[in-house]
N, C-alpha and C positions, 0 to 999 in steps of 0.2 A: 118731600115733606110739605112744601108750600102748597102744592096741588091738593094733597090729602086734606090739609086743614081748611082750605077754601071749599073743597068739595063737601065737607060736612055741613056746610050752610046751604047746600042745594038738595038736601034729602027731600023726597026719595030719589031724585035724579042723581046720576053718577057721571057727570060730563067729562071727567078726566080719567076714568077707569083704565082705558087703553094705554094712555101715556104713563100712568103709575105702574101698571103691570109690566110694560115694556122696560121701564127703568129698573124695576126690581129684578127682572130676568137678566138684564145686562150686568147689574151689580153682582148677582149670584155667579154669573159666568166668569167674572174677572176678580174673584177673591184670590188672594195669594195663598200659597201652600201653608203659611204659618197661621192662617185664619184671619189675617188683617187685610187692609187695603192700603195702597199707596195713592198719591194724588193723581197719577197717570198709570196707564197700563204697563209702563216701564219702571215704575217707582217701587222702592222698598216700602213695606208697611209702616204706618205711623199711627200713633194713638188718636190723633185728631180725626183723620179720615175714617178710621175704623169705627170710632164712636158715632160719627155721622151716619155711616152706612148701617151699622147695627141698629141704631134707633129707628131707622125708617121701616125696617121689617116689623118692629113692634107697633109703631104708630099706625101702620096700614093693616094690622091684624093678620099678617101673613107669616108670622114666625113659625106657625105650625106647618105651613106649606114648605118652608125651607129650614127644617130643623137642623140639618147638618151645618148649613151656612151660619145660622144664628148661634149655635153652640160653639163652633170654632171661633167665631168673632168674640163671644163672651170670654172664652179662655184667653184669647190674645189680650183683651182689655184688662183682665185681671192680672195677667203677667206684667203688663206695661204700667199699671198703676192707676188707671181710671181717671177720675176727676183731678186728683192731685197732679198726675202726669201732664194733663192738658194745661193746667195753670203754670207748671214749671217750665213747659216748653216755650211759653211766650213771655214769661216774667211780668214786668209792669205793663206791657202793651196788651190792652184788653180788646184790640181790634178783632182778634179771632177767637180768643178763649171764651169771651162772653157769648158771642153768637153760637159757638159749638155747644156750650152748656145750656143755652136757651133752647136750642134744637132738641137736646136730650130731655130737658124738662118738659117740653111740649109733647114729647113721646111718652112721658111718664117714667123715664129712666133716671132722672136726676131730681133732687129736691130744689125748689126755687131758692132756698136759702144758700145754696151753693153757687147761684148765679149772681155775680156782683151787679149791684144797681148802677145804671149809667145816668149821668145828670143831663137828661135830654132837654131840660129847661135852659141849659146854656146855649143851645142852638138858637134860641130866640134873641140872643145878643147880636149886635152888628158884626159882620164878618171880620172887621178890622181887629176885634177883640180876641178872636180865636187863638192867635199865636201867643197871647199873654195869659190866658186862663188855664193853660196846661190841660187840655182835654185828654181823657184817658184812651182815646182812639186817634188814629192818624187822620190827616187832613182829608183823605179821599173817602173816609168811612162815615161821613156825617149822616147819610141816610140810615146806617145801622145804629148810630147813636140815638137817633130819634125813635125809630120803630122798635128796636130791642129795648131801649130804655122804657118805652111806654108799656110793652108787654110785661116786663119785670115789675113795673109799678102796678099794673093791673092785677097781677097774680100775687104780689106780696108788697103791701104798703109799708113805708117806713114808720117807725114808732113815733118819730118827732112830728107833732101836729103842724108846726109851721112849714116843715119840708113837704108834708102831705099836701098842704094847702097850695104851696108854691108849684109843686109838680102838677096838681090837678088844674091849676090855672094855665099851665104851660102846654097842656095837651092840644088845645085847638090851634093856637098860633104855631106850634112846632109842626103840626100836621099840614097847616097851610104852607109852611116853608118846604116841607117834604114834597108836597104837590107841585110847588113852583120849580123845584130843582130837578124833578123827574124829567128825563129827556122824552122826546116824542116817541121813540121806540118803546118806551116803558122800561128799558133795561138800564139800571144805574151802572155807569161805566161800561155798558154793554156786557156786563158780567153776570153769568148765571148764579154764582154763589151769593153775591151781594144782593141781587134782585130777589133771590129766593128767601134770604134771611129777612129782608124787609117785608115781603109778602106774607110769609108764615107768621111773623110777629104781629102784623096787623090783623090777620085772621085769628090769632090767639087772643087778641083784645076784643074780639067780636066785631071787627071792622073789615070783614071779608068783602063787603060791598063798597068799601071806600074806593074812590077813583084811582088812588095809587095802587091798591091791591088789584083792581081790575086790569089796569095797564100792565102791571107786573105779570099777571097770569097770561095776558095776551103775548107778552114778550117770550115767556117760557113756551107757550104753544108754538110760536113761530120758529123758535131756535132749536127744537129737538132734532136730533139726527135720525136718519132712517133706521139705524140699529138700536134705537131706544135710549141712547145716551144723550147727554148734553155736553157741549164744549165749555171750557172755563170762560171763554170770551168769544164774541161773535166772530171777529176777525182782527188781524193785525195788519190790515191792508196798507196803511200809510207807512208803517214801520218797515215792513218787508219790501215795499216798493223802493223806499229810499236806500235801504241796505243793498238791494239788487242793483240799482242805478250806480251807487258808489263802488260796488264790486266790479261792475262791467266797464265803467269809465267810457273811454272812446270806442270800445268794442260794442257798445249798445247800438243796434241798427238805427240808421239815420231816420227811417220812417217811424220809429217808435218814440223819438225824442220829443217832438212837439206835443203829441197827445199826452204823454206823461207829464211834461212841463205844465200844460194847462190844467191837468187833473190835480197836480200838487198845489198849484197856485189857488185853485178853488177850495182846497182843504184848509187854507190858512184862516184862523179866526179873525173876523173883522169887527167883532163887538165884544164887550165885557162878558166873560163866561158866567152864566147864572149860578153855576155850582160852586166853583172855587173863587169867583170874583176876579179871575185873572184878566189882565188887560189884553187888548187885541194884539195879534202879531205872532202867536205861537201855533204849533201843530200838535195834534193828538196822535195816538197810535192807530186810529181807525178813521174811516171816512163817515162813520155812522154818528147819529146824534148823541149817543152816550159817551163819546170820547171827551177827554179833558186835556188841554194843552200842557205839555211837560218839557222838561229839560233834557230829554234824550231824543225824543222825536223831532223837536225843533232844530237842534244841530244837524240831525240826519237830513232834514228837509233843506236846510241851508246848503249843506255840502252837495246834495243831489241837484239842486237848482243851479249851483255853480258848475257842476259837472255837465249838466244838460246844456248849459250855455256853450261849453267847449271852448274853442279858440276864437269864437266870434268877437269881433271888435265893434260891432254895431251896438249903439246904446239902446237899451230897451227900458223905457221909463217904468213900465208896469213891474218888470222883474226887479229893477233897481229899488223901487219903493217898497216892494214886498220884502226884499232882503234887509233893507234898512229897518223896517218895522220889526222884523224878526230879531235883528241884532239888538235893538232897543229892548225888546222883550227879555232877551237873555241877560242883558246888562242889569235890568231892573230886578231880575230874579236872584242875582248873586248874593249869597249870604255874607254876613260880616266877617266870617272866618275865611273868606276868599273862595270857598267852594260853592257848588251849585246843588240845591235840593231838587226834588222831583217836580213838585207842583207849586208849593207856596213858600215864599221867603219868610225866614224867621221861625218856622216850625222846627224845633229841634229836640223836643222832649222825648220822642219815641224814635226807634231805629229807622223806620222807613220814611221819616220826614227830615232826616238830617242830610247834610251835604254828603255826596258820594264821590269817590275817586273816579269811577267810570263815567258818571254824569259830568263831572268837572272836566275830565279829559276830552269828552265829546264836545262840550261847549267850547273849550279852548281851540280845538281843531277847527270848528266852524268859524269862530271869531277871527282866528289867524287867516283862514282862507278868504273870508270876506274882506279883511283889511288889505291883504295882498292884491286881491282882484279889484279893489276899489281905489287904487292909487291915482287913477285918472279923474276921480270925482273931485272937483275943485270948489263945490259950493260950501258956504259957511256951515250949513247944517251937517254936511258929510264930514268936513274937517273936524268939527267938534265931536262927532260920533266916533271918528277914528281915534281921537285923543282919549275918549272914555274907554274905547276898546283896548288900547295899549295898556292903560292903567289896570283894567280888569284882567287882562292876560297875565300881567306881572303878579297880581294878587292871587290868581288861580294857580300859578306855578308854585308860589310860596305855600299855598294850602297843600298841594300835592307833596311837596318836600316834607311838610310836617306830618302827614299821615302815612308816609312810606314806612313800612315795617323794618325792624332791625335787620332782617335777613335780605332786605332790598326789594321785597314784593309789595304789591298793593292789593287791597281787597275791593271787589265791586259791591254795589248795593243791591242790584236787581238780578244777580246771577249767582249760582252756587253749584256745588257738586255733592250729590247725596252720599258719596263714598268718602268724602274728605272730612277732616276734623271740623266739627261744628257746622257742617254743610257749606264750608267756605269754597271759593274758587279763585285762588290767587293767580292762576294762570290766565284766566279771563281778565281779571282786573289789571294785572301787570302788562299784558299785551296791549290793552286799550290805553293805558297811561303812556307806555312807551311810544305809541303812535302819536300822541300829542307832542311829546318831546321831538320826535322825528319831524313832524310837520312844522314845528316852530324853530327848526334848525338848532336844537339844544342837545344834540347827541353827544356833545363833548362834556356835558356836566356830570359831576360825580354821581348824582342820584340816578341819572339815566344809565350810566355804566354799571352801577350796582344792580339795577333792575334787570338789565340785559343779562348780566352774569347769573343772577338768580334763575331767570327763565331757562338759560342753557343748563343749569345745574339740575333741573327737575325733569329733563328729557328722559323718557323711558328707554329701556334697553332695546325695545322693538323699533325705536326711532320716532315714535309718536309722543303726544302729551296727553295727560289727563288733567283734572282740575288742580292737582297738586302733586308733590313727589309720590311716586309709587302707586298712583291711581290709574286704572285702566285707560288706555288711550282712546280718544274719541275723534271723530272727524272735525267737530266744531273746535275743540281746544287745540288740536294739532294744527289746523288751518290758521287759527289766530296767531299761534306761536311762530309758525313758519313764515307767514306774511310779514310780521314785524322784523323777524331776524334777517330775512332776505334783504330787506331795505335798509338795514343799519350795519352792514359790514360785519356781521357776526361770524362765528366759527363756521367755516365752509363745510367741514365734515358733518357737523350737527345739522346744518341746513339740508345737506344732501340726504341724510337719513330721514329727515322729516318729509322731504319731497317723495322719496321712495315709499314711505308709509302711505302717503296720499295716493300715489300712483297705483299701489297695490289695491287700494279700495276702489279706485276707478275701474281697474281691469277685472276685479271680482264682482263688479256691479253692486258695490256696497257703499259707494260714496254718499248715497242718499240717506243712510241710516242715521236717524236723529237720536239725541240723548236729552233727557230732561235736565237742562241746566238753567232754565229760566225760573225766576220767582214772580208770582203774581200775588199781590197782597203780602201778608207776612208769612214767609216760609210756605207758600203754596206753590208747588212745582208745576211746570208745564214744559212740553217740548214743542218745537215748531219745525214742521217738515222742510221749510226752506232754509233754515239755518245752516245745515251741513253743505247744501249746494251753494249757497251764497258765499260762505266763508271759504270753501274749497276753491271756488272759481276765483275769488280775490287772491288767494295765495298762489295758485298755479299761474294766473295771469301775471302776477308780479314776477314769478320765476321766468316766465316767457319774455317779459319786457326786458329783464336784465340778462337774457341770453344765458342763463345758468347751465342748461344742458350742454351747451358747446364749450363750457369751461370746466365741466366735471367729467373726467374720463369714465368714471363708473357709470354715469347715466348714459353716456354715448354707447358704452359697451352693452348696457342693458337693452338699449333701443335697437340693437342690430337685428333682432328677430322680429321687430314690429313693422307693420306697413304704414304707420302714421307717426308723425313726430311725437316724441315723448312729452313735449311741452303743451300740447293742445287738447288732450282728451277731456279735461274737466270743463273747459270753455265750450267745446263743441257739443259735448253730451248734455 
């Protein structure tokens, strides 16, 4: 859609015709049997993605070339409820509903009166005010607020003359802000959806030649895949690197440790971030310019750097300072409720800005690990930092206790399961929180025991775990459950069945099969190819460390016909 709208300003040239046609062919080839589209090639159809895809065939004038595709999509949309269904899906959060409806309005398939106006003039206020003025979009969607707010104003002015005057006056300064926060790559958050929404909106205002739109187009040109599709994000390099390092632990080859350590240290933010105004000290999910420091990647980096240090007793001033800066960053981000949000402290009006159990658990693990590793630091600054850390850890566990559900489980913020109730994934959330209790030596607390009991109670009859009770087992969710249960003296028979399930996947060469469990933005699914490998390696490595095969007769019996130890295949493969 973005390329089509920009292309209209290049008539009679058609600079993006090949990219557009390739994308349309890919969409047509990946339509689900019910006429809709899901967010990934493994996802169930949903109203949001289907309306986006359906609108593109109309906007590009190719609906007659793909009549079956378009007609099937229209039937799905009618069954699902159209515009009203999109609004209902996101509720008060306009981060995604307004961009989707804007996309459809630009294609001529929705009335502009159905697109809620966004107060883009509020972006002109100092960033410190954002958490107080209750913006209708989440903190990371400021570019969408500006660009989509402007195209809605351009297409349908408010009746109030004072509001019209205010918004007209805010156009130029908000565009200057948009230009200032655009990363060098041109991709906002390195994300195709957000960058495309911004670019198409500027083109819809007659600003296809604006510098932000030009850089957005160049980002899209550079990020297209050979098959004609676009990824949701350029890469998750920092995130999957830290996950991999923490899964492998001391089994990471010695020659790889120093290069990874130096690479991770180079990714730490050293200056105030121009987008979120975040202080130095954090890490983003990617090594590219569109990343933003957050409370999941920063704990992952802290834990990875501590793991990369290994058993070394030599003081490394650079590493020590980097870790202290990261710890301060996390401490400053903690919310009043004791939990950790993703990007910005104090933003709690919308779901993806609130504190999250998975984020909080990850932060607590990192803080506890740093505190334990820093006992030898005797400087006054380090001592004061450890005191702050101890207080933050106590507040964090109080938060986790408050948000534990009545059945003993916890819900994550950034992960889900499309087959579970309301897209929830309590298996992921509970496993991650129990890991924080384990690492803080709190496995005797009632809340931990209840959580572990719940996790055991939702194991499937095949030995694996899905996102919740009765959900089909996956490598990711089974690995997370097995890893935490192995290390917390849980039911041996349940652990055995879980290991058996994973070993079956290894031997059938299916351990790499990924499942869409990740959320990107608000309820936008993704799957990551490294998740099943990383999580399975971590679980089976833990089993190997604890010598479980030698204490479980059934596993020893199973191994009798194999030429290699039952405990090693996931690590070596």
